[in-house]
C-alpha positions as CSV (number, residue, x, y, z in Angstrom):
1,M,0.0,0.0,0.0
2,N,1.0,3.6,-0.5
3,M,-0.3,6.9,0.7
4,L,-0.8,8.4,-2.7
5,D,-3.3,5.6,-3.7
6,I,-5.2,6.0,-0.5
7,I,-5.5,9.8,-0.9
8,A,-6.6,9.4,-4.5
9,K,-9.2,6.8,-3.6
10,K,-10.8,9.0,-1.0
11,R,-10.5,12.0,-3.2
12,Y,-12.8,10.3,-5.7
13,A,-15.3,9.4,-2.8
14,Q,-14.4,5.7,-2.8
15,A,-14.7,3.7,0.5
16,L,-11.4,2.7,2.0
17,T,-11.0,-0.9,3.1
18,R,-10.4,-1.8,6.7
19,E,-6.8,-2.9,5.7
20,E,-6.1,0.5,4.1
21,I,-7.4,2.4,7.1
22,E,-5.4,0.2,9.5
23,W,-2.3,0.7,7.4
24,F,-2.7,4.5,7.4
25,V,-3.3,4.7,11.1
26,S,-0.3,2.5,11.8
27,A,1.8,4.7,9.5
28,V,0.7,7.8,11.3
29,A,1.5,6.4,14.7
30,E,4.9,5.3,13.5
31,D,5.8,8.6,11.7
32,R,6.0,6.9,8.3
33,V,3.7,9.4,6.6
34,P,4.7,13.1,6.3
35,D,2.2,15.7,7.7
36,Y,1.4,17.1,4.2
37,Q,0.1,13.7,3.0
38,T,-1.8,13.1,6.2
39,A,-3.4,16.5,5.9
40,A,-4.4,15.8,2.3
41,L,-6.2,12.6,3.3
42,L,-7.9,14.4,6.3
43,M,-9.2,17.1,3.9
44,A,-10.4,14.4,1.5
45,I,-12.3,12.8,4.4
46,V,-13.8,16.1,5.4
47,I,-15.0,16.7,1.8
48,Q,-16.1,13.2,0.8
49,G,-17.0,11.7,4.2
50,M,-16.8,8.1,5.4
51,T,-19.2,5.2,5.4
52,P,-20.3,3.8,8.8
53,D,-18.0,0.8,8.2
54,E,-15.1,3.1,7.5
55,T,-15.8,5.1,10.6
56,V,-15.8,2.0,12.8
57,A,-12.6,0.8,11.2
58,L,-10.9,4.2,11.8
59,T,-12.0,4.3,15.4
60,M,-10.9,0.8,16.3
61,A,-7.6,1.2,14.4
62,M,-6.9,4.5,16.3
63,A,-7.8,2.9,19.6
64,H,-5.5,-0.1,19.0
65,S,-2.6,2.0,17.6
66,G,-1.2,1.9,21.1
67,Q,-1.9,0.5,24.6
68,I,-5.5,-0.3,25.8
69,L,-5.6,0.8,29.5
70,D,-7.4,-1.4,32.0
71,L,-8.3,0.6,35.2
72,S,-10.5,-2.1,36.8
73,G,-7.8,-3.0,39.2
74,D,-7.4,0.6,40.3
75,I,-10.9,2.0,40.4
76,G,-13.2,-0.8,39.5
77,Y,-15.9,0.1,37.0
78,A,-14.4,3.2,35.3
79,V,-16.8,5.9,34.2
80,D,-15.8,8.8,31.9
81,K,-17.3,11.8,30.1
82,H,-16.4,13.7,27.0
83,S,-17.7,16.9,25.4
84,S,-17.6,17.2,21.6
85,G,-16.4,20.8,22.0
86,G,-18.0,24.0,23.0
87,V,-17.4,27.6,23.9
88,G,-17.1,28.3,27.6
89,D,-17.4,24.5,28.3
90,K,-15.6,23.9,31.6
91,T,-18.0,21.1,32.4
92,T,-15.3,18.5,33.1
93,L,-13.7,20.6,35.7
94,I,-16.9,20.8,37.7
95,V,-18.5,17.4,37.0
96,L,-15.5,15.2,37.9
97,P,-15.1,16.7,41.5
98,L,-18.9,16.3,41.9
99,V,-18.8,12.7,41.0
100,A,-15.8,12.1,43.1
101,A,-17.6,13.7,46.0
102,C,-20.2,10.9,45.7
103,G,-17.5,8.3,46.3
104,V,-17.0,7.3,42.6
105,K,-13.3,7.2,41.6
106,V,-12.7,9.1,38.3
107,A,-9.6,8.9,36.2
108,K,-9.8,11.0,33.0
109,M,-7.5,11.9,30.2
110,S,-8.4,15.1,28.4
111,G,-7.2,17.1,25.4
112,R,-6.1,20.6,24.4
113,G,-7.9,23.2,22.4
114,L,-9.2,22.2,19.0
115,G,-10.3,24.9,16.6
116,L,-12.1,27.6,18.4
117,T,-13.0,25.4,21.4
118,G,-10.9,25.6,24.6
119,G,-9.1,22.5,25.9
120,T,-9.4,21.2,29.5
121,L,-5.6,20.7,29.8
122,D,-5.0,24.3,28.7
123,K,-7.4,25.6,31.3
124,L,-5.8,23.5,34.0
125,E,-2.4,24.8,33.1
126,S,-3.5,28.3,34.0
127,I,-3.2,27.1,37.6
128,P,0.5,27.6,38.4
129,G,2.3,24.3,38.8
130,F,-0.5,22.1,37.8
131,N,0.9,19.0,36.1
132,V,-1.1,17.4,33.3
133,N,1.8,15.3,32.1
134,L,1.6,12.2,34.3
135,S,3.2,8.8,33.7
136,E,0.8,5.9,33.6
137,A,2.1,4.8,37.0
138,E,1.4,8.3,38.5
139,F,-2.0,8.4,36.8
140,R,-3.0,5.0,38.3
141,R,-1.6,5.8,41.7
142,I,-3.4,9.1,42.0
143,A,-6.7,7.5,40.8
144,R,-6.3,4.6,43.3
145,E,-5.2,6.7,46.3
146,H,-7.1,10.0,45.8
147,G,-10.1,9.0,43.7
148,L,-9.7,11.9,41.1
149,V,-7.1,12.5,38.5
150,L,-7.3,14.6,35.3
151,A,-4.3,14.5,32.9
152,G,-3.2,14.5,29.3
153,Q,-3.5,11.6,27.0
154,S,-0.5,9.3,27.4
155,G,1.6,8.9,24.3
156,D,1.0,5.1,24.6
157,L,-2.8,5.5,24.3
158,A,-4.2,6.0,20.8
159,P,-1.0,7.7,19.6
160,A,-2.3,8.0,16.1
161,D,-5.1,10.2,17.4
162,G,-2.7,12.5,19.3
163,K,-0.9,13.2,16.0
164,L,-4.1,13.6,14.0
165,Y,-5.7,15.8,16.6
166,A,-2.9,18.3,16.6
167,L,-2.8,18.3,12.8
168,R,-6.5,18.8,12.4
169,D,-6.4,21.8,14.7
170,V,-4.2,23.7,12.2
171,T,-5.4,22.4,8.8
172,G,-9.1,23.2,8.8
173,T,-10.1,19.6,9.2
174,V,-11.8,19.6,12.6
175,Q,-15.5,19.6,11.4
176,S,-16.0,16.1,10.1
177,L,-18.3,13.5,11.7
178,P,-16.1,10.5,11.1
179,L,-13.0,12.3,12.3
180,I,-14.7,13.5,15.4
181,V,-16.2,10.1,16.2
182,G,-12.9,8.4,15.6
183,S,-11.0,10.9,17.8
184,I,-13.4,10.8,20.7
185,M,-14.2,7.2,20.8
186,S,-10.7,5.9,20.2
187,K,-9.5,7.8,23.2
188,K,-12.4,6.6,25.4
189,I,-11.9,3.0,24.4
190,A,-8.1,3.1,24.8
191,A,-8.3,5.0,28.2
192,G,-10.2,2.1,29.9
193,A,-13.7,3.6,30.5
194,K,-16.5,1.0,30.9
195,G,-19.2,3.6,31.0
196,I,-19.1,6.8,28.9
197,V,-21.2,9.9,29.0
198,L,-20.9,12.0,25.8
199,D,-21.9,15.6,25.8
200,V,-22.6,16.4,22.2
201,K,-22.9,20.1,21.5
202,M,-25.1,21.7,18.8
203,G,-25.1,25.2,17.5
204,S,-22.9,28.1,16.3
205,G,-20.2,27.4,18.8
206,A,-20.0,23.7,18.2
207,F,-18.6,21.5,15.4
208,M,-22.1,20.2,14.8
209,K,-24.2,23.2,13.6
210,T,-27.6,21.6,13.3
211,L,-29.7,19.3,15.5
212,D,-29.7,16.6,12.8
213,E,-25.8,16.7,12.7
214,A,-25.5,16.5,16.5
215,Q,-28.0,13.6,16.8
216,A,-26.2,11.7,14.0
217,L,-22.9,12.2,15.9
218,A,-24.4,11.2,19.2
219,Q,-25.9,8.0,17.7
220,A,-22.8,7.1,15.8
221,M,-20.7,7.3,19.0
222,V,-23.2,5.4,21.0
223,D,-23.3,2.7,18.4
224,I,-19.5,2.3,18.2
225,G,-19.3,2.4,22.0
226,T,-21.7,-0.4,22.6
227,L,-20.1,-2.5,19.8
228,A,-16.8,-2.1,21.7
229,G,-18.5,-3.3,25.0
230,R,-19.1,0.0,26.6
231,D,-22.2,1.3,28.4
232,M,-23.2,4.7,26.9
233,V,-25.1,7.9,27.5
234,A,-25.2,10.7,25.0
235,T,-26.8,14.1,25.4
236,V,-27.3,16.7,22.7
237,S,-27.1,20.1,24.3
238,D,-27.3,23.7,23.1
239,M,-24.2,25.6,22.1
240,N,-25.7,28.5,20.2
241,Q,-24.6,30.7,23.1
242,P,-21.6,30.1,25.4
243,L,-22.1,27.9,28.4
244,G,-21.8,29.9,31.5
245,E,-20.2,33.4,31.3
246,A,-16.5,32.9,31.0
247,V,-14.6,32.1,27.8
248,G,-10.8,31.9,28.3
249,H,-8.6,29.7,30.4
250,A,-8.0,31.5,33.8
251,L,-11.5,33.0,33.5
252,E,-13.0,29.6,33.2
253,I,-11.0,28.3,36.2
254,R,-12.4,31.2,38.2
255,E,-16.0,30.3,37.1
256,T,-15.3,26.6,37.9
257,I,-14.3,27.5,41.5
258,E,-17.3,29.8,41.8
259,T,-19.7,27.0,40.7
260,L,-18.1,24.4,43.0
261,R,-18.7,26.9,45.8
262,G,-22.4,26.5,45.1
263,A,-22.8,29.7,43.0
264,G,-21.9,30.2,39.4
265,P,-24.1,30.8,36.3
266,A,-27.4,28.9,36.4
267,D,-27.1,27.3,32.9
268,L,-23.6,26.0,33.7
269,R,-24.6,24.7,37.1
270,D,-27.7,22.9,35.8
271,H,-25.8,21.3,32.9
272,C,-23.0,20.0,35.2
273,L,-25.6,18.5,37.5
274,D,-27.2,16.7,34.5
275,I,-23.9,15.3,33.2
276,A,-22.8,14.2,36.7
277,G,-26.2,12.5,37.2
278,H,-25.7,10.5,34.0
279,M,-22.2,9.5,35.2
280,L,-23.6,8.3,38.5
281,W,-26.3,6.3,36.7
282,L,-23.7,4.5,34.7
283,A,-21.4,4.0,37.8
284,G,-24.4,2.5,39.7
285,Q,-24.9,-0.1,37.0
286,G,-28.6,-0.4,37.8
287,G,-28.1,-1.0,41.5
288,R,-27.7,2.6,42.7
289,W,-28.3,6.2,41.6
290,T,-31.4,5.3,39.5
291,D,-33.7,7.8,41.2
292,A,-33.0,11.1,39.2
293,A,-34.5,13.4,41.9
294,A,-32.5,11.8,44.7
295,V,-29.3,11.9,42.6
296,R,-29.9,15.6,41.9
297,A,-30.4,16.4,45.6
298,E,-27.2,14.5,46.5
299,L,-25.2,16.4,43.9
300,E,-26.6,19.7,45.0
301,G,-25.8,18.9,48.6
302,H,-22.1,18.3,47.6
303,L,-22.0,21.8,46.0
304,S,-23.5,23.5,49.1
305,S,-21.5,21.5,51.6
306,G,-18.2,22.2,49.9
307,R,-17.4,18.5,49.3
308,A,-17.1,19.0,45.6
309,L,-14.8,22.0,46.0
310,A,-12.7,20.0,48.4
311,A,-12.3,17.2,45.8
312,F,-11.2,19.8,43.2
313,R,-8.7,21.3,45.7
314,E,-7.3,17.9,46.4
315,M,-6.9,17.2,42.7
316,V,-5.0,20.5,42.3
317,R,-2.8,19.6,45.3
318,V,-1.8,16.1,44.3
319,Q,-1.0,17.2,40.7
320,G,1.3,19.9,41.9
321,G,-0.9,23.0,41.4
322,D,-0.9,26.1,43.6
323,V,-3.8,25.3,46.0
324,S,-4.0,28.9,47.2
325,V,-5.7,29.9,43.9
326,V,-8.6,27.7,44.8
327,D,-9.2,29.8,47.9
328,D,-8.2,33.1,46.2
329,P,-8.8,32.9,42.4
330,T,-7.5,36.5,42.0
331,K,-4.0,34.8,42.1
332,L,-4.8,33.3,38.6
333,P,-3.3,35.0,35.6
334,T,-5.0,38.3,35.0
335,A,-5.2,40.5,31.9
336,A,-3.8,44.0,31.9
337,Q,-7.0,45.6,30.6
338,V,-10.7,45.0,30.6
339,E,-12.8,46.5,27.8
340,V,-16.5,46.5,28.4
341,I,-19.1,46.5,25.6
342,S,-22.5,47.9,26.7
343,A,-26.0,48.0,25.3
344,E,-26.8,51.1,23.2
345,K,-30.6,50.8,23.6
346,A,-33.3,48.8,25.4
347,G,-34.5,45.5,24.0
348,Y,-34.4,41.7,24.3
349,V,-31.4,39.5,23.7
350,A,-32.2,37.6,20.5
351,G,-28.8,35.8,20.2
352,V,-25.4,35.5,21.7
353,S,-23.3,33.9,19.0
354,A,-21.0,31.4,20.6
355,E,-18.9,31.4,17.4
356,H,-18.4,35.2,17.5
357,V,-17.4,35.1,21.2
358,A,-15.0,32.2,20.6
359,R,-13.4,34.1,17.6
360,A,-13.0,37.2,19.8
361,A,-11.3,35.2,22.5
362,F,-9.1,33.5,19.9
363,A,-8.2,36.9,18.5
364,L,-7.1,38.1,21.9
365,G,-4.7,35.2,22.2
366,A,-6.7,32.4,23.8
367,G,-6.2,29.9,21.0
368,R,-3.6,28.5,18.7
369,V,-2.9,29.3,15.1
370,K,0.1,26.9,14.8
371,K,0.5,23.4,16.2
372,G,2.2,23.6,19.7
373,E,1.9,27.4,19.8
374,P,1.7,29.0,23.3
375,I,-1.6,30.6,24.5
376,D,-2.3,33.5,26.8
377,F,-4.0,32.1,29.9
378,A,-5.2,35.5,31.1
379,V,-7.2,36.7,28.1
380,G,-10.8,36.0,27.1
381,V,-14.3,37.2,27.1
382,E,-17.0,37.3,29.8
383,V,-20.6,37.2,28.5
384,H,-23.0,39.0,30.9
385,V,-26.3,38.3,29.1
386,K,-28.3,35.3,27.9
387,V,-30.8,34.8,25.1
388,G,-34.3,36.1,26.2
389,E,-33.0,38.6,28.8
390,A,-34.3,42.2,28.7
391,V,-31.5,44.8,28.7
392,Q,-31.4,48.5,29.3
393,P,-29.1,51.2,27.7
394,G,-25.7,51.1,29.2
395,Q,-26.0,47.6,30.6
396,P,-22.8,45.6,30.2
397,L,-23.0,42.9,27.5
398,L,-19.5,41.6,27.2
399,S,-16.1,42.2,28.9
400,L,-12.9,41.6,27.0
401,H,-9.8,40.7,29.0
402,V,-6.9,42.0,27.0
403,N,-3.1,42.0,27.2
404,D,-2.3,43.3,23.7
405,P,-4.1,46.4,22.4
406,A,-3.4,45.4,18.8
407,K,-5.3,42.2,19.4
408,L,-8.2,44.1,20.9
409,A,-8.7,46.0,17.6
410,E,-9.2,42.6,15.9
411,A,-11.5,41.2,18.7
412,L,-13.8,44.2,19.2
413,P,-15.8,43.9,15.9
414,L,-16.3,40.2,16.5
415,A,-17.5,40.8,20.1
416,R,-19.8,43.6,19.1
417,A,-21.4,41.4,16.5
418,A,-21.9,38.6,19.0
419,V,-25.0,40.0,20.7
420,T,-28.2,40.6,18.6
421,F,-31.4,42.2,19.8
422,S,-35.2,42.1,19.3
423,D,-37.8,44.7,20.2
424,T,-40.2,41.9,21.3
425,P,-39.6,39.2,23.9
426,V,-37.6,36.2,22.9
427,E,-38.0,32.6,24.1
428,P,-34.7,31.1,25.5
429,P,-33.5,28.0,23.7
430,P,-33.8,24.6,25.3
431,H,-30.8,23.4,27.3
432,T,-30.9,19.8,26.2
433,Y,-32.5,18.5,23.0
434,D,-32.0,14.7,23.3
435,T,-30.6,11.9,25.5
436,I,-29.6,8.5,24.3
437,K,-28.8,5.6,26.7
438,A,-27.6,2.2,25.6
439,R,-25.9,-0.8,27.4
440,A,-22.9,-2.7,25.9
441,A,-23.6,-5.1,23.1
442,T,-23.6,-8.7,24.3
């Protein structure tokens, strides 16, 4: 086999065989294919798509391109969650401590920013000293002894995905259902999860722009997960406006801490309670956490009592982070300037474009243009309004946290275009559109 033939075949919309896909994934993992040829095939896949059989073959080849982790000896039935990417989505940072506070051990591997969406690892690294680069032995030990660990993907787990992930981010090949399915599910399968909650985003700030696309992605991942012997839950949630208020790494850590203290934006808090409830439903395996109202009350209790915040603080401590920022978030990186955009007239918020907000934060320095490029932890955007709210002249709409005045000039038009208005009341969008649950295939 050779790469030119595989690229040409997909360019002409022909289905690749399982053997061809396995050869390609193996070649990527072993650095036998140059980036420019890999990028060419990725673009051909974005344009021509993949059949369900191709997507399954891609996912399993990526999962088996390295080690398959078994955590059963460390934490028993391993439950995990993953978001398909969103703007202001710091859900993992809140949900994992919540679940750990219920006595369920959680060991999760997360990724960096992809496209306009922020990465969990990048957010955590805004905490001084926080170490996301753990060896497998450290990862297992922390999970076993402390019950909560959140780190980067090991180079031994789905190594082909790690290389494709970084390349997709800088070649305009992020938005592709088979590539998204393959990336997410290969990592989850390789990382040892037995129960998986998928938070599939839909809207202007997500990879899936329409409900049909998001439902197709959710169903495809559930199908592959069950075929691989995993118990699955997938939700389709709204990402037409940012989740919570903060978009930017240190800003989102501040909002995480605020939410774990029992406060925080209502939409973010409710979403995290929902996702945590699904994780507990899986962890209980039918014997516990089946009463949704009781589960919700238990989780809310851990927010108000401080147990969830204590779990977050312990995670920061054992992974080398500066615990003092949990008690005093003002110690997190802070931008030199805050530019506030206010309403010019009265009206109702008709839209808060998550995409425009993300592009503004990206322009300020919160994202990467080149693979491996550093990001500015301090910059970002705070969104002060939600769709459906009534606003008055002079009311703050957005706050831009800025370190470089030249970048502010690029971000301002994007931010100003993010919020649109109506003279008549507007109905807020639903939070969740669909939920799919399925047990492992037998």
